[in-house]
C-alpha angles and dihedrals in degrees: 000000000000118000122218115253117243107238090210091054091049091051090049089058096049097079101047091042091050092052089048089053090050091054090049091049094051091048091045092053090051093048098044103033110005119237090240091060091044095054096038091078091072088075089071095053118095109245090223089058090053093050092049092047090047093052092045092053091048087051090053092053090044089054089053090051090048089054091056091044091052093047093060102035097160097047096039102035109139091004100100097133091045089052091050090049093048093049092046092051090047091052090049093046090056088058094059105034135054117266097261091052097037096050092038091065092064100071090041091053092045090052094047098043103035109010094245112154122248092241092053096046095045091049091048090048091052091049090050091049090052090051092045095051090044093053095043092050090050089060088051100046099053100050091043092054092045093060095047133070086263092071091120089063093051097094099043092043094049090045091056091044094050094057094051095102088049090054091047091052094046091049097039095116092048092049092045091053090048094056100031113128094006123135127216134082097271093049092049090048092052092048094049091048091050088050087059096053116121117270096232143015094261092058091044094054093046094051091046096047093045090051091053092045092051094048094042092053092045100045097041089048092050092046089051091048091048087055090060087067099034106032094164094060115096122249093245093054093046091051091048090050096052091047090052088049092053093046093046090054089054094057115119091251114113118225115143112254087007085271110188093004096077091044091047092057092051093046091049089054096048106032093090091060106034144025122277103243099057090041092052092048091049093046092051093050094047089051092048089052091052091050093050092050090049091052096045091045091054093047092046093051091048092048094048090047092053093045090051091046 
């Protein structure tokens, strides 16, 4: 007779198992590729390219912070650097803790720093996650369609997909009535997300446009950086690969720093058009670059906040 697994016990195992997988991944890279060989490719990258890519990624994270700042104008007014610092710490926290713990720190920090209620911050976070996933998938759908026999459908399909948040906002009252009073995880998730929708059209357009601006800067920069390591791979395939890397790192599987997950997404996107070893080396280095920018962004926001304070 099978016994039911205790969810708390499973969660308790997530963190030690994740760190074990990180150690295995680091050792596996050394055994299969050699860290010296992996990092040696940076010698071929123009330093100016690295500086530009670094600044652009910082801009992408700053746009995400601005979206949060704009969403709570009364609570966050005049606290732009503090907002950037909180969001940077939250992004870093998600790299070192399982999903339930990493995301759970956001409402607690919003309450402690700015007095925003848990309900408001969680709902806003869910709305932002919806916009983030929608924007990232848009950058995946179009290049995938372009390189298939369905290329003629690329423009109409992406046009329908792009307006999805607009339809959700237009039909919010209908959707809310449809799920009102219903139990179940999905129904509760929909209701809480709808609670986080902007109060007016101006706020809706700003949150939507800032989401697109942030993802556009980030994904185009990463695709460009990936091209420094794999110059023979087409732009569409590089863009597809970095989107898959971002989506893979967001899977509810805990490995610190998303080690192996991010690389796996990029490899899955590029394996049909290139050999495994150069793809793996490029994927690891792009991921390392993203992690460095995350860390420096958090430290910079903290330092500027202290200097201002």
